[in-house]
N, C-alpha and C positions, 0 to 999 in steps of 0.2 A: 507396580505399586500394589502390595497385597495387604488386605485388611481382614482381621479375624473378628467375628461377631457372634454373640451368644444367643441361645434360645431363651425363651421365658416360660415361666409357669405362673398361672394366676392363682394367688392365694385367696383372694376375695374377688368375685365377679358378681356384683349386684346390679341387676338390670332394671331400670326404672320404666315409666310409661313411654309410649312412642311420642316423639316430638313432632312439631309441624313439618320439619324437614325430613321426616321418615326415619331418623335415627333415634336411639334411646339414650337417655341420660344414664351414665354409669358411675359406679365406684369400683375401680379396677386396680387391685393391688398386684403389681408385677414384681417378680423376682427373676433376675438374670441368673442362668445356671450354666454349668460347664459342659454344655454340648455346643460345638462351634461349627459354623460355616466359614469358609474363606472365599473372598472375592478378590481377584487380581485384575487390575485395570491396566491396559496397555494401549499405545497409540494406534488409531485406526482412522480411516477416512469416513467411516460410518459407524453407527451404534450397532454392535453385534454381541450376542450372548451365546456362550457355550456352557454346558453343564454336564457333570458326570452322572446325573440322575435323569432317567428317561421321562419322568412325569412332570418335569419342570418345563413350562412353555418358554420358547426361545424367541418369540416374536415381539412386536411392539407392546403387547400386553404384559410382558414380563416386568415385574415391579422394579427390578434393578435397572432395566433399560429406561423405564419411565423416570427413575431418580436421576439418571445421567442427563436426560433431556430437560428435566425441571431445573437442574443446577446450571446448565449452560446450553440452551437450545441451539441446535445447529452444529454442535461439536461432535466429533466422532470418537468412539472408544470401543475397545474389545474388552468385554467383561467375561472372565472365566470363573465359574462358580463351582466350588467343591462342597458338596452337601454332607453334613452329618445330622443336622436338624431334620426331623421328620417332615416330609412334604404333606401339606394339608392335614397336619396332625394336631392343630390347636396350640402350637408352640411358636407361632409367628416367624416361621422360617422365611417366607417371602418378604416380610417386613424387615427381618434381619438383613437379608441380602440387599434390600434397598438402602438401608442405613449404611452398610459396608460400601456400597457403590458411591454414596454421597461422600464418604470420607476418602475413598480411594481416588475418585475423580477430582475432588478438590485438591488433593496433594499432587496428582499427576499433572493437572493443569495450572498449578501454582495460583489458585484463586484466593487463598488466604481467608476463607470463611471461618468465622468463629463457630464453636460447637452450638451456640444458641441459634445462630443463623441457619446452620444445617438442620437443627431440630425444627425450626419454623418451616423450612422447605419440606422436611419429612412429614410434618403434620398435614400437608396438602395431599400426600400420597396415601396415607392410612393412619389410623389412630395408634397402631402399634409401632410405627417407625421411630417416632421420637424416643420411646423408651429403649429401643435397641441401640440408639446412640448414647443414651444416658447410662444404662446399666444399673447395677446395684439393686436396691429395692425402692419402689416408689409407688405412690397412689396416683392414679389417673382419674380425673373427673371430666365433665362434659361428655364428649364421645370417647374419652379415655386418653386424649392427647394433651391435656393440661396436667403436667406432672409436678409432684412435690416429693422430694426424697424423704424416706422414712428412716428412723433410727433403728439399727439392727446390731445385735451383739452376736458374735460367734458365727459358726457355719452350720447350715442345715443340709442334711443328706437326703437325697431323693432317688427314687426308682421310677423310671418311666416305662410303662408297658405299651409297646408300639403295636398298632393294629394294621391289618392289611387294608389298603385303600384309604381314602381320606373322607372328610365331611366338609361340605360347603358351608362357610360361615354364614352367608345370607340365608341359606336354607335352615340352618339351626336357629337363627334368630326368628325366622318366620314360623318355625314349629313352636318356639317358645310363645310367640304371640297367639298362635292357634290354640295351644293348650290353655293359656290364661283365659281366652275368650270362651272356650268350651266349658271350663270349670267355674267361670264367673270370678276368677281370682283378680283382685285389685292389685295392680302393680304399684307398690309403695315407692316413695321417693328414696333413693338409695343413700345410705349413710355408712361411713367407715366404722368397722367393728372395733370397739374398745378392747375386747378380749384379744383379738388378733394383733392390734397395735402393741399391747402390753407384752404379749408373748414374743414378738419380734425384738422389742427393746431389751428384753431379759435374756434373749437367746434360749428360750424354753421350748424345746421341740414337743415335749409332752403336752404343754398348754396350747401350742400352735395347732396340733393335729385336729382337735375338736372344733377349732375356730375356722377351719378352711371351709369355704362355701363357694358354690358356682350355680347361679340361677339358670344357666343354660344346660346344666347337667340333665334334668328330666327330658329336655328336647333332644339332646344328643343320644340318650338311651332309647328314646322312642324311635329314632331313626336308625340306631344300631343296637339292637337288643342284647348283643353279646357283651356290651360294656358292663351290663349289670353283673354278669358272672365274673368278669375280670375284677371289678371293684370288690365284690364279695370275697373273692379268693385272696386279694391283697390284705383285706381286713383280717381274714382268718389266719393269715401268716404273720400277723402281729404288727402291721403298719399302724403308726400312730395317727395317721390321717390318710384319707383316700378321696380323690375326686377326679372328675374328668377335667383335663387341662383345656381351658378356653372353650372353643367350640368343638373340641374333640377331633378324632376319636382316641387320642393318646390319653391314658390314665396315669395319674401321678400319685405316688405313695410316699409319704414322709416316714423316714426311718429314724431310729433312735441314735444311730451313729454310723460310721463308715462300714464297719463290719456287718452290722444289721442290714444295711442297704445291699451289700454284696450277697448275703445269704438270701435275702428276699428276692433279688433279681434271679438268682439261680433256681429258686423254688417255684416261681411263677410259671404256669403252664398254659394259661388260657389267653395267650397273646402270641403274636408273631415273634417278638423279641423283647427282652427287657434290658434296659441300660441304666447305669448309675451315673449320678451327677451330683454336684454340690453347688450351693449358692449362699450368698450373692457373689457375683463376679462382675468385673467392669464391663462397660459397653464396648462398642466397635472401636478397634484400635489397629494402627499400622503395625505389622510384624516384619 
């Protein structure tokens, strides 16, 4: 049973103050984009994971393995992961694989779970997992796991500048907190951007670009100074909007159209690789 699942880009990632449980309240606007992983589930007497990317952990900490266990503790399955989504790149590749594992194992084992039930299980694994199941464009609140689909017209074209190595999401959040404390910045209660909402509804890429925001971006740049140069280069090449995707280190550039995206990807030099994608696309689905 093979499931294809998309990456995500954060169009708005507004990070509120630290909660009593150690997490932050978020307003997190996700868009699923056309970079896909595939997860194939087959019968096994134990949970095992194989992957074509050397940096993906294969043990019990693998999020796809944890998803299989959460769905049906004690059942065995072999999960084969084929990666296209950057690893530790701020595009929720691990969460996407967990979402794909939930869909694949549910079908393999004939459990008959609804998408809503799978999303509830996914929320126990990580705040990005439910969105990988939902797809499209949605705003996440709470820790990001409470999702509301958003109205979107048309297609948006993206270029993703991939970096060498990854960034730890907890480390980036910790750096964000450190910067705020050091500068005396008060973390405001996050709210959904009206400008971003209107631009999405109108399919207006030119208006969406200036509305893109990521409160984690200063922290990601502090931990990986080269991101500043990549963002500047993309802007100089005519990107309508530029930001670090999620916790980084992938940088996302909004293009005017498909041709502009391809030209921008070819012209970028300050990254390991640049890839084009479009969104929104559907969430995890059997192929």
